[in-house]
N, C-alpha and C positions, 0 to 999 in steps of 0.2 A: 287785513288782506282777505281773510276767509269771507267776510261780509261782502266784499267787492265781487267775489266769484258768485255769490248767491244772487247778486243783481245782474251781473253781466252775462252769465251763461244762459239764463232763460231769455234774456233780451236778444241774444244772438240767435237762439233757436227760433224765436218768434219772427225775427227779421228774415232769417233764412227760409222759414216756412212761407212767409208772405211772398218772398222773391220767387220761390219754386212754384207757388200757386199762380203767380202772375206771368211768369216767363216759361214758355213751352220749350223744353230742350230740343224737341224735334225740329223746331223752326227758328230758333235763336242762334245767332253767331256768338252770343255772350257766353254760352255754355261751353266749357272746354271738352274736347274729345279725348278719349282714352289713348295716351301715348303708346301703351303696350300693344293695343289693337292696331293702331296706325302703323307701328313698326313691324309687328310680327304677324298680324292677322288673327292672333289668339285673343280670346276675351279674358280679361282679368275677373276676379270674383265680383268686383263692383261695377262692371260694365252694365249699363242699363239702369243704374241706381237713380240717376237724375231723372230719367223718364219715369221710373217707377214711383218716385216721390211725387212728381207732378200728377201722375194718374191717380195715386192714392189720395192726394189732397183734393182732387176733384170727384172722389167717390168711385172711381173706376178700379175696384179692387182686383178683378180678374186681369185687367190690362196691366196693372202694377206687377202682379205675379208673373205675367208673361214676359215682362221686361227683365225681371230678375227674381227667380224663384227663392233665392236666399233671403229675400225681403221678408218672407213669412217668419223667419227666425230672427233676423237682424233688428227689425223695427221694434217688435215688442221687447226684446232684450235690451236694446239701447234706451227705450223709453222708461222701462222699469229701473234700469241702472241710473239714468239721469234723475228720475224721481227720488230714488233711494239716496243718492249722493246729496241732492238738494235738501231733502227733508232731514237727513242725518246731521247736516250742518246747523240746523236750527236748534234752539234750546229745547230740552226735554223731548227728544224724538220718541215716538211710540215703539212698542216692542215689535210690531209688524215692520216698521221702517228699519229697525236695527236688523231684523231677520232678513229682509230684502237686501239691505246693504251687505250683510255678511255673505249672503248667497251670491249676489251678482259680482262681488269683488273677490270671491273665493278663488284660490289658485286653480282648483280643478274645474270650476265653472268656466273660468277664462280660457283654460287649456282646451276644454271641450268646444268652446265657441271658436277658437282659432283652428282646431282640428276640423270642425265642420266647414269652416271658411275655406280651408285648403282642399278638402274633399269636394266641395262645390266647384272650386276652380278646375279641378281635374275632370269632374263629370260634365260640366258645361262644355268643355272643349272636346271631350270624347263623343258626346251625343249631339253637340251643336245647338244647345239652347241659348 
């Protein structure tokens, strides 16, 4: 089962990346809109993430940050976590991989990430980013 995850998860990430590269969320009806924003007018912490990913994959880093500033924290953290989990599942992972895995899956690291996520949610609705 673990071997299956090692193959499926990277494939899903690649397919999703290709999809977000090809489909512009600003122009496509395929992309779902945020239900929280539609119902309340408030932005959730992830509002703009689809547009940010599309802009990021096209090399428009400032545009990606403008869509969702939390992107600066989220993408590197999620990529490092995915790498560490993927590499940790292999035979004889390196010490760096084990340290990265331990750091990214550490209770305090995850709590800090969630805390920043909610702080971003509050700030973006107070100042309207």
